[in-house]
C-alpha positions in Angstrom: 64.4 -18.0 65.0 68.1 -17.7 64.9 67.9 -17.0 61.1 68.5 -19.5 57.7 71.7 -19.6 56.0 70.7 -20.4 51.8 72.5 -20.0 48.4 71.5 -17.7 46.3 72.7 -17.2 42.7 75.7 -19.3 43.6 76.3 -16.9 46.8 75.9 -17.7 50.6 73.1 -15.6 52.1 71.8 -15.6 55.9 68.4 -14.0 56.8 69.0 -12.2 60.2 67.1 -13.7 63.0 64.3 -12.1 64.2 61.6 -11.7 67.3 57.9 -12.3 67.8 56.7 -10.4 71.2 52.8 -11.2 71.7 50.0 -11.0 73.8 47.5 -13.2 73.4 44.1 -14.0 75.8 42.9 -17.4 75.3 41.5 -20.9 76.7 43.2 -23.6 78.7 40.9 -26.6 78.2 41.2 -29.7 80.5 39.6 -32.5 79.7 41.9 -35.3 81.2 44.3 -35.3 84.0 47.4 -34.8 82.6 46.6 -33.4 79.3 45.9 -29.8 78.6 44.8 -27.7 75.5 46.0 -24.5 74.9 44.1 -21.9 72.2 45.3 -18.3 72.1 45.2 -15.8 69.7 45.9 -12.1 69.3 48.0 -8.9 68.0 51.7 -10.1 67.3 54.8 -7.6 67.0 57.5 -9.3 64.8 60.9 -7.2 65.0 63.4 -8.0 62.1 66.5 -5.5 62.3 65.2 -2.9 64.0 61.8 -2.8 62.1 58.6 -3.5 63.4 55.5 -4.8 61.9 52.4 -5.7 63.8 49.8 -8.8 63.1 47.8 -11.5 64.2 48.8 -14.6 65.5 47.5 -18.1 67.0 48.8 -20.9 69.3 47.1 -24.2 69.7 49.6 -26.0 72.1 49.1 -29.2 74.4 51.1 -29.8 77.5 51.5 -33.1 78.9 52.2 -33.5 82.4 55.2 -35.5 82.7 55.5 -34.7 86.6 53.8 -32.4 89.1 56.4 -29.5 87.5 57.5 -30.8 84.4 55.4 -30.8 81.3 55.8 -31.1 77.5 54.0 -31.4 73.9 53.2 -30.1 70.3 51.9 -27.0 68.9 51.4 -25.1 65.9 51.9 -21.3 65.9 49.8 -18.9 62.7 51.4 -15.9 62.1 49.9 -12.6 59.3 51.5 -9.8 58.7 49.9 -7.0 56.3 52.6 -7.2 53.3 53.4 -10.8 53.7 52.6 -14.9 53.2 51.6 -16.1 56.5 53.6 -17.9 58.7 52.8 -21.4 60.4 55.4 -23.0 62.4 55.3 -26.4 64.4 56.6 -26.1 67.9 57.6 -28.2 71.0 57.2 -26.9 74.3 59.2 -28.3 77.4 57.7 -26.3 80.6 59.1 -26.2 84.1 56.6 -25.0 86.9 58.3 -22.8 89.9 
């Protein structure tokens, strides 16, 4: 995430970007030939301004094969850390297989 610009008390403020690193085992469901549904869950580490925090995350992502090497699809992500509100995010992924 690259950061967000907002105005607070009449002053502009930019939140710094943060990075998520995760290792999530999961399940790939291939119900029909071109459609794949991925469900992953596991530990997440978030890095913000040099500080790190560990939490839990879930990814639910769909992929539709446009060609043998290219797929795309929407998804949803959930992240929860100990002292923060849960973070929900809508995603769109475009993949190229080498």
